[in-house]
C-alpha positions in Angstrom: 27.3 -4.1 8.7 24.5 -3.3 11.1 22.6 -6.3 12.7 19.1 -6.0 14.2 17.4 -8.7 16.2 14.0 -8.9 17.6 12.2 -7.4 14.6 11.1 -10.5 12.7 10.5 -14.2 13.2 10.0 -17.2 10.9 7.4 -19.6 12.4 8.1 -18.0 15.7 11.8 -18.4 15.6 13.8 -15.1 15.9 15.8 -13.9 12.9 18.6 -11.4 12.6 18.3 -8.7 9.9 21.5 -7.2 8.4 21.9 -3.9 6.7 20.9 -0.3 7.4 17.5 0.5 8.9 15.5 2.7 6.5 13.2 5.2 8.2 10.4 7.4 7.1 11.6 10.8 6.0 15.0 9.7 4.6 16.0 9.5 1.0 15.3 6.0 -0.4 18.5 4.2 -1.0 19.3 3.7 -4.6 20.6 0.2 -5.6 21.2 -1.9 -8.7 18.8 -4.8 -9.2 18.4 -7.4 -11.9 15.4 -7.3 -14.2 13.8 -10.4 -15.6 15.7 -9.9 -18.8 19.0 -9.9 -16.8 19.6 -6.2 -17.4 20.9 -4.2 -14.4 18.5 -1.5 -13.4 18.8 1.3 -10.8 15.9 1.3 -8.4 15.6 5.1 -8.8 15.1 4.8 -12.5 11.9 2.7 -12.0 10.3 5.1 -9.6 11.5 8.5 -10.9 8.6 11.0 -10.7 6.2 8.3 -9.4 4.9 7.1 -6.1 6.6 3.7 -5.6 5.4 0.8 -3.5 8.3 -1.6 -3.0 7.4 -5.0 -1.5 10.2 -7.3 -0.7 9.5 -11.0 -0.2 11.6 -14.1 0.7 10.6 -16.0 -2.5 7.8 -15.8 -5.0 7.6 -19.6 -5.0 6.2 -19.7 -1.5 2.5 -19.5 -0.7 2.4 -16.1 1.2 4.7 -14.4 -1.3 2.6 -15.7 -4.1 -0.6 -14.3 -2.5 1.0 -11.0 -1.6 2.4 -10.4 -5.1 -0.9 -11.4 -6.8 -2.7 -9.0 -4.4 -0.3 -6.1 -5.2 -0.7 -6.9 -8.9 -4.5 -6.4 -8.6 -4.1 -3.2 -6.6 -1.5 -1.9 -9.0 -4.0 -2.2 -11.8 -6.3 0.2 -9.9 -3.7 2.7 -8.9 -2.8 4.1 -12.4 0.4 5.0 -14.1 1.6 7.5 -11.5 2.3 4.6 -9.1 5.1 2.0 -9.7 4.7 -1.3 -7.8 7.8 -3.4 -7.5 8.5 -6.7 -5.8 12.1 -7.5 -4.9 13.3 -11.0 -3.9 16.5 -13.0 -4.0 14.9 -15.3 -6.6 16.8 -15.6 -9.9 15.4 -13.4 -12.7 14.4 -16.6 -14.7 12.3 -17.9 -11.8 10.7 -14.5 -11.4 9.8 -14.3 -15.1 8.4 -17.9 -15.0 6.4 -17.1 -11.9 4.9 -13.9 -13.4 3.9 -15.7 -16.6 2.3 -18.5 -14.7 0.5 -16.1 -12.3 -0.5 -13.6 -14.9 1.2 -10.8 -13.1 1.6 -7.8 -15.4 1.1 -4.8 -13.2 4.0 -5.5 -10.7 7.6 -5.5 -11.8 9.7 -8.2 -10.2 13.3 -7.5 -9.5 16.1 -9.8 -8.3 18.6 -8.9 -5.5 20.4 -12.2 -6.0 23.8 -10.8 -7.3 25.0 -9.0 -4.2 22.0 -8.4 -1.9 22.4 -4.7 -2.4 18.7 -4.0 -1.7 18.7 -6.3 1.4 21.7 -4.5 2.8 20.6 -0.9 1.9 17.1 -1.4 3.3 18.1 -3.6 6.3 16.0 -6.6 5.3 18.5 -9.2 4.5 18.0 -12.3 6.7 21.3 -13.3 8.2 22.4 -16.8 7.3 19.4 -17.5 4.9 20.3 -15.2 2.0 16.6 -14.2 1.8 14.8 -10.9 2.3 12.4 -10.3 5.1 8.9 -9.4 4.2 8.6 -5.7 4.1 6.8 -2.8 2.3 8.3 0.6 1.6 6.4 3.5 0.0 8.5 6.2 -1.6 7.1 9.6 -2.8 7.7 11.2 -6.1 10.8 13.0 -4.8 12.4 9.7 -3.7 11.7 10.1 0.1 10.5 7.1 2.1 7.0 7.8 3.5 6.0 4.4 4.8 7.8 1.4 6.2 6.4 -1.9 7.4 8.7 -4.7 8.4 6.3 -7.6 8.8 6.9 -9.2 12.2 6.3 -12.8 11.2 7.8 -13.6 7.8 5.0 -16.1 7.1 2.4 -13.4 7.5 1.1 -11.0 4.9 1.7 -7.2 5.1 -0.9 -4.6 6.0 -2.1 -4.0 2.4 -4.6 -1.3 3.4 -2.0 0.8 5.3 0.6 0.6 2.4 -2.1 1.4 -0.2 -3.4 4.3 1.9 0.1 5.7 2.3 0.6 5.5 -1.5 -2.7 7.1 -2.3 -2.0 10.1 0.0 1.0 10.9 -2.1 -0.8 11.2 -5.4 
C-alpha cells in the first residue's frame, strides 16, 4: 500500500496518507460504500451519466466538516439534477443519517467508508493510524474520468469551494 507524507497536516502536525494517488485524467476508482440505509452501493452507480462532486471529510460531527457539507448541500441545490454531490466519511451510516436529519441536508448524499476503507485506499486519502479520511474534493465527469482533485493541506481547513464548483460547472 502506497504511503505519502508531506501532503496534509492536522493542526500543523504532519500526517501520512495511505492508498493510491488519484490524478486528473484517470478513470475514477469504483468502490463499494455504505448508504445511510446500510445498503452497499457502488460509487459508479451514483454518478453514472452525471458530473459528480465527491467531498471526503474526517467526520460530519466536527465543525469544519459540518460547515463544508452544509455548504455543498446549498450549492448542490443550485446545480441541478445533472450533478451528483456526495460526501464520504468513516462515520457510521446511522450517524450520517442522524446528522443529515438534524442539519436538514437533502441535496448531498452521505456515504460511509467504515467497513473496509475502500474509498480511502482507492483515492489515497486514508489517514494512517487514525482511520479517518483526509479532507479532499474530487470532481468526476459524466464518463467517469477525474477532472479535478484537491487534497486540502490542513485537515482543519475548508476546501476551495469556488474551484471545485467551477470545475463541475465546466463539465455540464
